[in-house]
One Martini backbone bead per residue (centre of mass of N, CA, C, O) as a GRO file, in nm:
protein
  282
    1UNK     BB    1   3.382   1.676   7.230
    2UNK     BB    2   3.080   1.885   7.182
    3UNK     BB    3   2.727   1.939   7.238
    4UNK     BB    4   2.554   2.251   7.310
    5UNK     BB    5   2.249   2.335   7.459
    6UNK     BB    6   2.141   2.682   7.528
    7UNK     BB    7   1.840   2.769   7.572
    8UNK     BB    8   1.639   2.641   7.354
    9UNK     BB    9   1.428   2.812   7.118
   10UNK     BB   10   1.148   2.721   6.889
   11UNK     BB   11   0.974   2.879   6.615
   12UNK     BB   12   0.703   2.837   6.423
   13UNK     BB   13   0.571   3.085   6.264
   14UNK     BB   14   0.632   3.363   6.360
   15UNK     BB   15   0.397   3.609   6.398
   16UNK     BB   16   0.151   3.410   6.365
   17UNK     BB   17  -0.129   3.205   6.366
   18UNK     BB   18   0.097   2.944   6.344
   19UNK     BB   19   0.236   2.950   6.594
   20UNK     BB   20   0.507   2.726   6.722
   21UNK     BB   21   0.643   2.557   7.001
   22UNK     BB   22   0.898   2.316   6.970
   23UNK     BB   23   1.098   2.469   7.169
   24UNK     BB   24   1.163   2.490   7.544
   25UNK     BB   25   1.431   2.556   7.699
   26UNK     BB   26   1.690   2.384   7.594
   27UNK     BB   27   1.925   2.181   7.790
   28UNK     BB   28   2.230   2.021   7.666
   29UNK     BB   29   2.460   1.729   7.625
   30UNK     BB   30   2.700   1.599   7.388
   31UNK     BB   31   2.935   1.366   7.424
   32UNK     BB   32   3.216   1.226   7.366
   33UNK     BB   33   3.136   0.886   7.273
   34UNK     BB   34   2.842   0.872   7.268
   35UNK     BB   35   2.513   0.702   7.307
   36UNK     BB   36   2.229   0.876   7.209
   37UNK     BB   37   1.885   0.887   7.291
   38UNK     BB   38   1.584   1.015   7.136
   39UNK     BB   39   1.266   1.055   7.288
   40UNK     BB   40   0.917   1.063   7.178
   41UNK     BB   41   0.649   1.182   7.079
   42UNK     BB   42   0.474   1.309   6.846
   43UNK     BB   43   0.579   1.649   6.863
   44UNK     BB   44   0.818   1.686   7.092
   45UNK     BB   45   1.110   1.780   6.924
   46UNK     BB   46   1.331   1.594   6.808
   47UNK     BB   47   1.387   1.685   6.510
   48UNK     BB   48   1.432   1.981   6.573
   49UNK     BB   49   1.675   1.949   6.757
   50UNK     BB   50   1.883   1.803   6.561
   51UNK     BB   51   1.883   2.049   6.350
   52UNK     BB   52   2.066   2.225   6.549
   53UNK     BB   53   2.343   2.064   6.566
   54UNK     BB   54   2.409   2.157   6.233
   55UNK     BB   55   2.240   2.430   6.146
   56UNK     BB   56   1.960   2.397   5.994
   57UNK     BB   57   1.864   2.533   6.251
   58UNK     BB   58   1.764   2.838   6.411
   59UNK     BB   59   1.733   2.975   6.692
   60UNK     BB   60   1.531   3.198   6.847
   61UNK     BB   61   1.674   3.105   7.117
   62UNK     BB   62   1.990   3.073   7.197
   63UNK     BB   63   2.261   2.821   7.197
   64UNK     BB   64   2.523   2.665   6.998
   65UNK     BB   65   2.783   2.427   7.077
   66UNK     BB   66   3.106   2.341   6.925
   67UNK     BB   67   3.377   2.295   7.086
   68UNK     BB   68   3.311   2.594   7.227
   69UNK     BB   69   3.159   2.702   6.974
   70UNK     BB   70   2.965   2.942   6.829
   71UNK     BB   71   2.751   2.885   6.558
   72UNK     BB   72   2.632   3.201   6.562
   73UNK     BB   73   2.873   3.315   6.476
   74UNK     BB   74   2.956   3.507   6.205
   75UNK     BB   75   3.248   3.341   6.168
   76UNK     BB   76   3.111   3.080   6.142
   77UNK     BB   77   3.148   2.763   5.970
   78UNK     BB   78   2.901   2.549   5.873
   79UNK     BB   79   3.047   2.355   5.683
   80UNK     BB   80   3.235   2.243   5.899
   81UNK     BB   81   3.024   2.131   6.088
   82UNK     BB   82   2.893   1.928   5.868
   83UNK     BB   83   3.165   1.754   5.861
   84UNK     BB   84   3.126   1.664   6.180
   85UNK     BB   85   2.797   1.673   6.160
   86UNK     BB   86   2.592   1.412   6.087
   87UNK     BB   87   2.276   1.381   5.897
   88UNK     BB   88   2.006   1.143   5.913
   89UNK     BB   89   1.720   1.110   5.779
   90UNK     BB   90   1.420   1.023   5.744
   91UNK     BB   91   1.413   0.847   5.482
   92UNK     BB   92   1.700   0.882   5.311
   93UNK     BB   93   1.634   0.748   5.027
   94UNK     BB   94   1.496   1.017   4.916
   95UNK     BB   95   1.805   1.142   4.860
   96UNK     BB   96   1.855   0.977   4.626
   97UNK     BB   97   2.018   1.056   4.277
   98UNK     BB   98   2.218   0.887   4.158
   99UNK     BB   99   2.313   0.634   3.932
  100UNK     BB  100   2.505   0.534   4.167
  101UNK     BB  101   2.623   0.436   4.460
  102UNK     BB  102   2.906   0.560   4.447
  103UNK     BB  103   2.818   0.848   4.363
  104UNK     BB  104   2.644   0.904   4.610
  105UNK     BB  105   2.869   0.868   4.830
  106UNK     BB  106   3.062   1.096   4.688
  107UNK     BB  107   2.916   1.368   4.712
  108UNK     BB  108   3.015   1.488   4.980
  109UNK     BB  109   3.329   1.478   4.941
  110UNK     BB  110   3.324   1.650   4.684
  111UNK     BB  111   3.215   1.911   4.839
  112UNK     BB  112   3.499   1.935   5.002
  113UNK     BB  113   3.742   1.925   4.783
  114UNK     BB  114   3.868   1.658   4.737
  115UNK     BB  115   4.055   1.435   4.628
  116UNK     BB  116   3.982   1.171   4.436
  117UNK     BB  117   4.119   0.949   4.607
  118UNK     BB  118   3.984   1.027   4.875
  119UNK     BB  119   3.695   0.991   4.784
  120UNK     BB  120   3.713   0.694   4.705
  121UNK     BB  121   3.808   0.581   4.980
  122UNK     BB  122   3.567   0.679   5.145
  123UNK     BB  123   3.347   0.527   4.989
  124UNK     BB  124   3.450   0.239   5.023
  125UNK     BB  125   3.453   0.242   5.334
  126UNK     BB  126   3.151   0.314   5.386
  127UNK     BB  127   3.026   0.072   5.244
  128UNK     BB  128   3.161  -0.133   5.434
  129UNK     BB  129   3.052  -0.023   5.712
  130UNK     BB  130   2.736  -0.099   5.618
  131UNK     BB  131   2.752  -0.398   5.475
  132UNK     BB  132   2.829  -0.375   5.176
  133UNK     BB  133   2.902  -0.489   4.874
  134UNK     BB  134   3.108  -0.447   4.604
  135UNK     BB  135   2.875  -0.514   4.383
  136UNK     BB  136   2.716  -0.222   4.437
  137UNK     BB  137   2.854   0.026   4.305
  138UNK     BB  138   2.691   0.010   4.002
  139UNK     BB  139   2.428   0.040   4.122
  140UNK     BB  140   2.114   0.134   4.151
  141UNK     BB  141   1.954   0.278   4.419
  142UNK     BB  142   1.651   0.218   4.302
  143UNK     BB  143   1.702  -0.119   4.302
  144UNK     BB  144   1.691  -0.147   4.595
  145UNK     BB  145   1.636  -0.214   4.894
  146UNK     BB  146   1.541  -0.059   5.173
  147UNK     BB  147   1.794  -0.135   5.342
  148UNK     BB  148   2.007  -0.056   5.128
  149UNK     BB  149   1.931   0.239   5.097
  150UNK     BB  150   1.988   0.315   5.389
  151UNK     BB  151   2.293   0.245   5.377
  152UNK     BB  152   2.372   0.443   5.156
  153UNK     BB  153   2.290   0.700   5.308
  154UNK     BB  154   2.483   0.653   5.546
  155UNK     BB  155   2.744   0.637   5.379
  156UNK     BB  156   2.733   0.932   5.277
  157UNK     BB  157   2.794   1.044   5.563
  158UNK     BB  158   3.049   0.878   5.642
  159UNK     BB  159   3.229   0.997   5.405
  160UNK     BB  160   3.267   1.272   5.578
  161UNK     BB  161   3.386   1.207   5.859
  162UNK     BB  162   3.238   1.215   6.122
  163UNK     BB  163   3.211   1.263   6.476
  164UNK     BB  164   2.895   1.292   6.432
  165UNK     BB  165   2.598   1.081   6.440
  166UNK     BB  166   2.275   1.152   6.310
  167UNK     BB  167   1.957   0.973   6.366
  168UNK     BB  168   1.632   0.958   6.207
  169UNK     BB  169   1.485   0.686   6.207
  170UNK     BB  170   1.667   0.449   6.045
  171UNK     BB  171   1.433   0.192   6.081
  172UNK     BB  172   1.198   0.281   5.932
  173UNK     BB  173   1.010   0.018   5.779
  174UNK     BB  174   1.166  -0.218   5.884
  175UNK     BB  175   1.259  -0.512   5.948
  176UNK     BB  176   1.400  -0.668   6.212
  177UNK     BB  177   1.656  -0.758   6.061
  178UNK     BB  178   1.731  -0.485   5.930
  179UNK     BB  179   1.742  -0.324   6.191
  180UNK     BB  180   1.967  -0.485   6.335
  181UNK     BB  181   2.188  -0.453   6.124
  182UNK     BB  182   2.214  -0.144   6.129
  183UNK     BB  183   2.261  -0.106   6.438
  184UNK     BB  184   2.513  -0.282   6.454
  185UNK     BB  185   2.686  -0.109   6.266
  186UNK     BB  186   2.666   0.151   6.432
  187UNK     BB  187   2.788   0.033   6.693
  188UNK     BB  188   3.067  -0.026   6.579
  189UNK     BB  189   3.136   0.270   6.526
  190UNK     BB  190   3.113   0.354   6.820
  191UNK     BB  191   3.341   0.163   6.926
  192UNK     BB  192   3.544   0.345   6.729
  193UNK     BB  193   3.438   0.663   6.834
  194UNK     BB  194   3.154   0.731   6.755
  195UNK     BB  195   2.917   0.965   6.777
  196UNK     BB  196   2.572   0.901   6.883
  197UNK     BB  197   2.244   1.004   6.754
  198UNK     BB  198   1.920   0.865   6.839
  199UNK     BB  199   1.614   0.849   6.684
  200UNK     BB  200   1.334   0.682   6.856
  201UNK     BB  201   1.051   0.440   6.907
  202UNK     BB  202   1.238   0.209   7.016
  203UNK     BB  203   1.286   0.075   7.323
  204UNK     BB  204   1.461  -0.171   7.262
  205UNK     BB  205   1.689  -0.024   7.114
  206UNK     BB  206   1.774   0.184   7.334
  207UNK     BB  207   1.834  -0.030   7.551
  208UNK     BB  208   2.066  -0.176   7.386
  209UNK     BB  209   2.255   0.091   7.282
  210UNK     BB  210   2.229   0.311   7.494
  211UNK     BB  211   2.365   0.524   7.743
  212UNK     BB  212   2.146   0.756   7.679
  213UNK     BB  213   1.846   0.939   7.765
  214UNK     BB  214   1.618   1.160   7.590
  215UNK     BB  215   1.318   1.313   7.694
  216UNK     BB  216   1.052   1.435   7.507
  217UNK     BB  217   0.809   1.708   7.597
  218UNK     BB  218   0.676   1.968   7.464
  219UNK     BB  219   0.986   2.082   7.405
  220UNK     BB  220   1.102   1.919   7.651
  221UNK     BB  221   1.294   1.795   7.910
  222UNK     BB  222   1.200   1.519   8.106
  223UNK     BB  223   1.453   1.323   8.055
  224UNK     BB  224   1.805   1.240   8.183
  225UNK     BB  225   1.950   0.919   8.127
  226UNK     BB  226   1.965   0.619   8.176
  227UNK     BB  227   1.773   0.366   8.081
  228UNK     BB  228   1.719   0.264   8.369
  229UNK     BB  229   1.633   0.534   8.491
  230UNK     BB  230   1.403   0.603   8.294
  231UNK     BB  231   1.232   0.324   8.307
  232UNK     BB  232   1.156   0.357   8.613
  233UNK     BB  233   0.930   0.579   8.488
  234UNK     BB  234   0.687   0.427   8.339
  235UNK     BB  235   0.432   0.571   8.437
  236UNK     BB  236   0.514   0.857   8.340
  237UNK     BB  237   0.560   0.784   8.043
  238UNK     BB  238   0.267   0.702   7.982
  239UNK     BB  239   0.149   0.996   8.026
  240UNK     BB  240   0.335   1.090   7.753
  241UNK     BB  241   0.311   0.836   7.535
  242UNK     BB  242   0.504   0.609   7.660
  243UNK     BB  243   0.681   0.333   7.649
  244UNK     BB  244   0.838   0.031   7.730
  245UNK     BB  245   0.990  -0.233   7.749
  246UNK     BB  246   0.846  -0.540   7.768
  247UNK     BB  247   1.032  -0.646   7.989
  248UNK     BB  248   0.946  -0.451   8.211
  249UNK     BB  249   0.657  -0.552   8.239
  250UNK     BB  250   0.725  -0.850   8.296
  251UNK     BB  251   0.891  -0.805   8.558
  252UNK     BB  252   0.666  -0.671   8.720
  253UNK     BB  253   0.465  -0.906   8.701
  254UNK     BB  254   0.641  -1.116   8.844
  255UNK     BB  255   0.681  -0.962   9.107
  256UNK     BB  256   0.370  -0.940   9.175
  257UNK     BB  257   0.357  -1.274   9.169
  258UNK     BB  258   0.636  -1.352   9.354
  259UNK     BB  259   0.884  -1.310   9.182
  260UNK     BB  260   1.233  -1.247   9.265
  261UNK     BB  261   1.278  -0.989   9.065
  262UNK     BB  262   1.449  -0.755   8.890
  263UNK     BB  263   1.302  -0.458   8.748
  264UNK     BB  264   1.569  -0.337   8.585
  265UNK     BB  265   1.526  -0.486   8.341
  266UNK     BB  266   1.572  -0.403   7.965
  267UNK     BB  267   1.655  -0.683   7.854
  268UNK     BB  268   1.641  -1.002   7.756
  269UNK     BB  269   1.910  -1.094   7.877
  270UNK     BB  270   1.862  -0.986   8.162
  271UNK     BB  271   1.596  -1.136   8.218
  272UNK     BB  272   1.694  -1.424   8.188
  273UNK     BB  273   1.903  -1.417   8.415
  274UNK     BB  274   1.705  -1.331   8.642
  275UNK     BB  275   1.501  -1.565   8.624
  276UNK     BB  276   1.696  -1.801   8.668
  277UNK     BB  277   1.795  -1.701   8.943
  278UNK     BB  278   1.520  -1.696   9.090
  279UNK     BB  279   1.445  -2.004   9.051
  280UNK     BB  280   1.694  -2.116   9.209
  281UNK     BB  281   1.586  -1.972   9.488
  282UNK     BB  282   1.289  -2.125   9.511
   0.00000   0.00000   0.00000
């Protein structure tokens, strides 16, 4: 299974004085089983791009393919696509509206027309997958903490049993502990076969979790490679308004100061191992 964007261009307010090209001839592929992070400065086209992956936006030109099928084909059923490609918007808790957590999580599966028992089982499983306790079923989603609301919203998408989970800044506004908890739960789902596409401003998070980074700049793909490959271009990334993990800067500073460390380290764990190794050799 894969998602392919083939020369996608998207214009907001076309043929008006407010016309803006949000995506400019973007071509890329999201492969089955990957954990891909999409990064870029505000306005680079990240959120616009991911809304094309499940047909919420239709490209001005170009095509989107899911599992080899053109989703713009007149006979293609977009409802089926959205049951396979789930999208969690930024601040998804703003989309919560049912009286209880359980009813909110059941909303998506109910819309698929599934039997009641199947809907219930999916909801219970999804709530467990995001690390929420059984005692939360009958709670009002509006009385939960910010992190819990975020988990409920993600559970609502997971209950649809998607093959691909797309998340737009799922940890925005959360404290570091809450952020790590949610991303750890998402990573566990990825390890069990879920394809994940994560839009994030946190370079530390994408370095820790992603297999591949796609860097967007002014509606175009600027870089597409492993986190290590992308962050090796940290000077160029700075020019387009992006930083790299703080560890990367620290390792370069140590190297320039004469400590023989490998500057490719992108996580704290890698840096610690490299620094200890370097000092043993000095």
